[in-house]
TORROVEX-611167 format. One line per field, with one value per atom (N, C-alpha, C, O): residue in three letters; x, y, z. Coordinates in pm, 1 decimal, always signed. Layout:
BEGIN
res: (Ala/...)
X: (X/...)
Y: (Y/...)
Z: (Z/...)
END
This chain:
BEGIN
res: (Met/Met/Met/Met/Thr/Thr/Thr/Thr/Ile/Ile/Ile/Ile/Asp/Asp/Asp/Asp/Gly/Gly/Gly/Gly/Val/Val/Val/Val/Ile/Ile/Ile/Ile/Leu/Leu/Leu/Leu/Phe/Phe/Phe/Phe/Ala/Ala/Ala/Ala/Ser/Ser/Ser/Ser/Ile/Ile/Ile/Ile/Thr/Thr/Thr/Thr/Ile/Ile/Ile/Ile/Phe/Phe/Phe/Phe/Ser/Ser/Ser/Ser/Leu/Leu/Leu/Leu/Val/Val/Val/Val/Leu/Leu/Leu/Leu/Phe/Phe/Phe/Phe/Val/Val/Val/Val/Ile/Ile/Ile/Ile/Ser/Ser/Ser/Ser/Leu/Leu/Leu/Leu/Leu/Leu/Leu/Leu/Ser/Ser/Ser/Ser/Tyr/Tyr/Tyr/Tyr/Trp/Trp/Trp/Trp/Lys/Lys/Lys/Lys/Tyr/Tyr/Tyr/Tyr/Gly/Gly/Gly/Gly/Lys/Lys/Lys/Lys/Leu/Leu/Leu/Leu/Arg/Arg/Arg/Arg/Arg/Arg/Arg/Arg/Leu/Leu/Leu/Leu/Phe/Phe/Phe/Phe/Ile/Ile/Ile/Ile/Ser/Ser/Ser/Ser/Ile/Ile/Ile/Ile/Ile/Ile/Ile/Ile/Phe/Phe/Phe/Phe/Phe/Phe/Phe/Phe/Met/Met/Met/Met/Phe/Phe/Phe/Phe/Phe/Phe/Phe/Phe/Thr/Thr/Thr/Thr/Arg/Arg/Arg/Arg/Ser/Ser/Ser/Ser/Val/Val/Val/Val/Leu/Leu/Leu/Leu/Leu/Leu/Leu/Leu/Ser/Ser/Ser/Ser/Phe/Phe/Phe/Phe/Gly/Gly/Gly/Gly/Leu/Leu/Leu/Leu/Phe/Phe/Phe/Phe/Tyr/Tyr/Tyr/Tyr/Pro/Pro/Pro/Pro/Gln/Gln/Gln/Gln/Val/Val/Val/Val/Glu/Glu/Glu/Glu/Thr/Thr/Thr/Thr/Phe/Phe/Phe/Phe/Thr/Thr/Thr/Thr/Ser/Ser/Ser/Ser/Ser/Ser/Ser/Ser/Val/Val/Val/Val/Tyr/Tyr/Tyr/Tyr/Ile/Ile/Ile/Ile/Trp/Trp/Trp/Trp/Val/Val/Val/Val/Phe/Phe/Phe/Phe/Asp/Asp/Asp/Asp/Leu/Leu/Leu/Leu/Ala/Ala/Ala/Ala/Ile/Ile/Ile/Ile/Leu/Leu/Leu/Leu/Ala/Ala/Ala/Ala/Ile/Ile/Ile/Ile/Leu/Leu/Leu/Leu/Tyr/Tyr/Tyr/Tyr/Ile/Ile/Ile/Ile/Thr/Thr/Thr/Thr/Ser/Ser/Ser/Ser/Leu/Leu/Leu/Leu/Lys/Lys/Lys/Lys/Lys/Lys/Lys/Lys)
X: (-1346.5/-1247.5/-1109.1/-1086.2/-1018.3/-883.2/-801.2/-842.7/-686.8/-599.4/-547.7/-525.5/-528.0/-485.0/-591.8/-560.6/-717.3/-826.5/-836.5/-863.3/-814.9/-819.1/-704.8/-723.8/-585.8/-471.2/-494.8/-464.7/-547.8/-578.3/-682.6/-669.2/-785.8/-892.1/-839.3/-875.9/-752.9/-693.3/-602.1/-598.6/-528.6/-439.3/-517.6/-474.3/-630.7/-715.9/-770.8/-776.7/-810.8/-862.5/-754.6/-779.7/-636.3/-526.9/-486.3/-459.2/-481.9/-444.7/-545.4/-505.6/-673.6/-773.8/-763.6/-789.5/-725.9/-705.0/-583.7/-588.6/-475.7/-356.3/-387.7/-345.5/-460.9/-497.8/-588.2/-577.7/-675.9/-760.8/-676.7/-698.0/-582.3/-498.1/-414.9/-403.3/-357.6/-276.9/-361.6/-319.3/-478.9/-563.9/-617.4/-636.4/-642.0/-686.6/-574.9/-600.3/-453.4/-339.4/-320.0/-284.7/-343.5/-333.9/-441.7/-416.4/-561.1/-667.5/-631.5/-652.1/-577.7/-540.2/-429.7/-424.9/-341.0/-229.1/-273.3/-233.4/-355.8/-392.0/-531.9/-558.4/-620.6/-753.5/-847.6/-944.8/-821.6/-908.7/-1024.2/-1005.6/-1142.1/-1263.1/-1257.1/-1308.4/-1195.1/-1184.6/-1109.8/-1145.7/-1007.1/-930.0/-1011.6/-992.0/-1101.8/-1190.4/-1284.8/-1308.2/-1338.5/-1425.4/-1349.2/-1403.3/-1225.7/-1144.9/-1120.2/-1121.5/-1098.1/-1081.4/-1207.5/-1200.1/-1321.6/-1448.9/-1464.9/-1511.6/-1426.3/-1436.3/-1349.4/-1394.3/-1225.4/-1137.1/-1186.0/-1171.9/-1243.4/-1298.7/-1417.9/-1435.7/-1498.8/-1612.7/-1565.6/-1624.7/-1460.4/-1403.1/-1351.8/-1371.9/-1285.7/-1236.3/-1352.3/-1347.5/-1455.7/-1571.9/-1639.3/-1680.0/-1651.0/-1711.8/-1630.2/-1685.9/-1498.9/-1412.2/-1422.9/-1422.8/-1431.9/-1446.4/-1578.9/-1583.9/-1685.6/-1815.8/-1815.2/-1870.5/-1753.1/-1747.0/-1659.1/-1686.8/-1553.7/-1469.6/-1541.3/-1518.3/-1627.5/-1709.4/-1796.8/-1820.2/-1844.4/-1925.8/-1848.8/-1907.1/-1717.9/-1635.6/-1619.1/-1617.7/-1606.5/-1573.6/-1693.5/-1687.0/-1801.6/-1922.2/-2039.7/-2087.9/-2086.2/-2192.5/-2322.9/-2395.2/-2354.3/-2478.9/-2474.4/-2579.3/-2355.7/-2341.9/-2346.1/-2365.8/-2327.7/-2322.4/-2450.2/-2444.8/-2564.1/-2688.0/-2689.5/-2748.7/-2624.6/-2615.0/-2524.2/-2556.7/-2410.5/-2314.3/-2359.6/-2314.9/-2446.1/-2495.0/-2625.7/-2686.2/-2669.1/-2796.7/-2780.1/-2673.6/-2885.6/-2889.6/-2805.7/-2772.8/-2771.0/-2692.7/-2556.1/-2509.5/-2492.8/-2362.3/-2377.6/-2291.8/-2484.9/-2506.7/-2534.0/-2489.6/-2606.3/-2630.2/-2498.5/-2474.1/-2415.5/-2283.8/-2201.5/-2137.3/-2202.5/-2130.8/-2186.2/-2110.7/-2316.1/-2378.2/-2337.7/-2313.5/-2330.4/-2286.2/-2140.7/-2105.6/-2056.9/-1916.7/-1906.1/-1831.0/-1979.6/-1976.6/-2031.2/-1978.8/-2135.5/-2192.2/-2093.8/-2079.7/-2026.7/-1928.2/-1809.2/-1754.5/-1769.1/-1660.9/-1699.7/-1617.4/-1822.4/-1871.2/-1874.3/-1832.7/-1922.9/-1927.3/-1786.4/-1762.3/-1694.0/-1554.5/-1492.6/-1415.2/-1526.3/-1468.9/-1525.8/-1463.0/-1643.8/-1703.0/-1656.3/-1663.2/-1608.1/-1564.6/-1437.4/-1350.6/-1427.1/-1305.2/-1210.6/-1102.2)
Y: (+2717.0/+2745.9/+2728.2/+2635.6/+2817.7/+2811.2/+2705.0/+2653.2/+2674.0/+2574.1/+2621.8/+2540.3/+2753.0/+2806.6/+2785.0/+2754.5/+2800.8/+2776.8/+2630.7/+2599.0/+2542.3/+2398.4/+2360.1/+2282.4/+2414.6/+2384.7/+2438.7/+2370.8/+2558.7/+2615.4/+2532.0/+2505.8/+2490.6/+2410.0/+2273.8/+2224.6/+2213.3/+2084.5/+2098.5/+2010.0/+2207.8/+2226.5/+2248.4/+2203.8/+2315.5/+2332.2/+2197.0/+2168.8/+2113.7/+1980.5/+1895.1/+1829.2/+1896.0/+1816.6/+1869.8/+1792.1/+2001.6/+2061.7/+2025.7/+1997.3/+2026.5/+1988.8/+1840.8/+1803.3/+1756.2/+1614.4/+1595.9/+1517.0/+1668.0/+1659.4/+1706.8/+1644.0/+1816.2/+1865.7/+1767.0/+1751.5/+1700.6/+1598.5/+1485.0/+1442.1/+1436.6/+1325.4/+1366.3/+1289.7/+1485.6/+1532.8/+1546.8/+1505.1/+1604.0/+1621.5/+1488.0/+1471.1/+1393.8/+1261.3/+1188.2/+1122.5/+1198.9/+1139.7/+1205.2/+1138.7/+1335.3/+1405.2/+1357.6/+1343.0/+1333.7/+1280.9/+1142.2/+1112.8/+1056.8/+922.0/+926.6/+842.7/+1024.6/+1033.0/+1087.5/+1035.1/+1193.0/+1259.7/+1225.0/+1236.5/+1183.7/+1139.5/+1248.2/+1218.7/+1373.2/+1482.7/+1497.2/+1488.1/+1519.6/+1529.8/+1648.8/+1641.9/+1756.7/+1876.0/+1844.0/+1893.2/+1762.1/+1725.9/+1637.8/+1641.5/+1559.8/+1480.9/+1572.3/+1550.8/+1673.9/+1769.1/+1843.2/+1867.2/+1878.7/+1946.0/+1852.0/+1895.5/+1724.5/+1626.9/+1617.4/+1610.3/+1617.1/+1611.2/+1733.8/+1722.4/+1850.9/+1974.1/+1965.4/+1998.2/+1921.6/+1911.3/+1805.6/+1822.7/+1696.7/+1596.2/+1651.5/+1619.9/+1733.2/+1793.5/+1892.4/+1899.4/+1968.3/+2055.9/+1975.2/+2013.4/+1863.9/+1777.8/+1723.1/+1725.6/+1673.9/+1619.7/+1726.7/+1700.1/+1845.9/+1956.2/+1988.1/+2010.1/+1990.4/+2018.7/+1911.5/+1941.8/+1786.8/+1677.5/+1689.3/+1671.5/+1719.0/+1734.6/+1850.3/+1839.4/+1960.2/+2074.1/+2044.9/+2092.9/+1966.6/+1933.1/+1838.2/+1843.5/+1751.9/+1669.5/+1758.2/+1728.1/+1866.4/+1960.1/+2028.0/+2068.1/+2040.8/+2100.7/+2007.5/+2052.0/+1878.3/+1783.6/+1706.7/+1652.1/+1701.5/+1631.4/+1728.6/+1762.5/+1773.4/+1875.6/+1831.6/+1915.4/+1702.1/+1658.0/+1668.8/+1671.1/+1675.6/+1688.9/+1835.0/+1866.3/+1924.1/+2066.5/+2116.3/+2204.0/+2061.8/+2104.4/+2065.4/+2135.3/+1953.8/+1913.7/+2008.3/+2049.4/+2042.7/+2124.7/+2269.3/+2339.2/+2315.0/+2452.0/+2459.5/+2566.3/+2349.4/+2347.4/+2381.0/+2422.8/+2361.8/+2396.2/+2299.9/+2331.8/+2184.3/+2087.2/+2141.6/+2117.3/+2213.6/+2272.1/+2376.5/+2387.2/+2452.9/+2553.3/+2486.6/+2535.7/+2376.0/+2300.9/+2243.6/+2241.9/+2197.7/+2146.8/+2255.8/+2231.2/+2376.3/+2488.7/+2523.0/+2553.9/+2517.6/+2545.7/+2442.2/+2476.7/+2315.9/+2210.6/+2230.8/+2210.9/+2269.6/+2296.2/+2410.3/+2401.2/+2516.1/+2628.9/+2592.0/+2637.2/+2510.6/+2469.2/+2384.5/+2403.5/+2292.2/+2209.4/+2293.8/+2272.0/+2388.9/+2478.5/+2561.8/+2584.3/+2606.3/+2682.8/+2597.2/+2641.9/+2475.8/+2384.4/+2353.6/+2346.4/+2335.6/+2308.8/+2426.1/+2406.8/+2547.0/+2662.8/+2683.0/+2748.2/+2628.2/+2640.8/+2534.7/+2554.3/+2420.6/+2310.8/+2349.7/+2417.2/+2306.2/+2333.7/+2218.5/+2223.8)
Z: (-1132.7/-1031.2/-1093.9/-1171.7/-1058.9/-1113.6/-1040.9/-937.3/-1095.4/-1035.1/-900.2/-810.6/-883.8/-754.9/-648.5/-533.3/-687.4/-593.9/-553.7/-437.9/-649.5/-619.8/-526.9/-433.3/-552.7/-465.7/-325.8/-227.6/-315.1/-184.1/-111.2/+8.3/-182.5/-122.3/-77.2/+29.5/-159.5/-123.5/-3.1/+82.4/+5.0/+119.6/+248.5/+354.7/+241.2/+359.7/+403.8/+523.5/+309.0/+342.4/+407.3/+508.2/+350.6/+406.8/+543.3/+634.8/+557.6/+686.1/+795.4/+908.3/+763.8/+863.9/+899.9/+1014.2/+803.4/+833.5/+925.0/+1019.4/+897.4/+982.0/+1124.5/+1221.7/+1136.4/+1269.5/+1342.1/+1463.8/+1269.4/+1330.4/+1386.6/+1500.0/+1308.9/+1353.7/+1475.5/+1571.1/+1472.3/+1585.3/+1710.1/+1817.9/+1698.4/+1816.8/+1866.8/+1987.3/+1777.9/+1821.2/+1895.3/+1996.3/+1846.7/+1917.5/+2054.4/+2151.9/+2060.0/+2188.0/+2285.1/+2404.7/+2233.3/+2319.2/+2371.5/+2489.2/+2284.2/+2327.8/+2432.2/+2522.1/+2420.2/+2514.3/+2650.3/+2754.4/+2649.3/+2774.4/+2823.9/+2943.6/+2736.8/+2775.9/+2823.1/+2892.7/+2787.4/+2828.7/+2729.8/+2608.5/+2783.6/+2701.9/+2606.6/+2494.9/+2650.2/+2566.1/+2436.2/+2329.3/+2446.8/+2327.7/+2233.1/+2111.6/+2288.5/+2203.4/+2125.3/+2006.4/+2192.1/+2123.5/+2013.4/+1905.5/+2040.6/+1939.7/+1821.2/+1706.0/+1849.3/+1741.9/+1657.5/+1534.8/+1721.8/+1649.1/+1559.6/+1446.3/+1610.2/+1531.2/+1406.6/+1296.7/+1423.3/+1307.2/+1208.9/+1087.8/+1259.7/+1169.7/+1092.4/+974.8/+1157.3/+1088.7/+981.6/+873.9/+1010.2/+908.5/+789.4/+674.2/+818.2/+710.9/+627.9/+504.9/+694.5/+624.3/+539.5/+426.4/+593.2/+519.9/+395.0/+287.5/+409.9/+295.3/+187.8/+68.4/+230.5/+133.7/+59.5/-62.2/+131.8/+66.5/-32.6/-142.1/+5.7/-85.7/-206.7/-316.6/-187.3/-302.4/-398.3/-519.1/-345.8/-435.1/-522.1/-639.2/-465.3/-541.2/-653.3/-754.1/-635.6/-741.5/-860.6/-975.3/-833.3/-938.9/-992.7/-1102.8/-917.9/-962.2/-958.9/-850.8/-1072.8/-1076.0/-1009.4/-955.5/-1012.0/-950.8/-798.5/-734.2/-740.3/-595.7/-554.6/-437.2/-650.3/-619.5/-552.8/-466.6/-591.6/-527.5/-379.9/-297.6/-346.3/-205.9/-128.8/-17.4/-188.0/-116.5/-103.0/-12.0/-190.1/-178.8/-102.0/-92.8/-47.9/+22.1/+169.7/+215.0/+240.2/+382.2/+466.5/+580.8/+413.2/+490.5/+530.1/+641.4/+441.4/+473.4/+582.8/+670.4/+578.9/+683.1/+817.9/+921.7/+816.4/+940.1/+992.0/+1112.6/+902.1/+938.5/+1005.2/+1107.4/+948.6/+1008.3/+1146.3/+1238.5/+1159.3/+1288.6/+1393.2/+1508.8/+1353.0/+1445.5/+1486.2/+1602.5/+1392.7/+1425.1/+1525.0/+1622.2/+1502.1/+1595.2/+1732.2/+1834.0/+1735.9/+1864.2/+1944.5/+2065.3/+1878.7/+1948.6/+1992.7/+2100.8/+1911.0/+1948.8/+2071.0/+2159.8/+2075.4/+2190.4/+2316.4/+2423.3/+2304.1/+2418.6/+2468.5/+2589.0/+2374.9/+2411.9/+2486.0/+2579.8/+2444.5/+2511.3/+2650.7/+2734.0/+2677.5/+2810.2/+2907.7/+3029.1/+2854.9/+2941.1/+3014.6/+2959.3/+3140.8/+3216.6/+3209.2/+3267.3)
END
């Protein structure tokens, strides 16, 4: 991976962490369940990005990041996003 790819990947990870913190603060301020679900989604994106970045720097972890676990993680993110969009 080139340095541009690493910088882009790092910026996505940091951006998802910032969005998680902002949405968590919003949940604490307003106490709405929907905002908690959104916080969980952003935290899952952050966790996914961290796991994938471990795969970039540690070759023995690459088999984990390319396995079915990442796909299950994506499915969980989509399911929570769907549930959040249905909540009133």
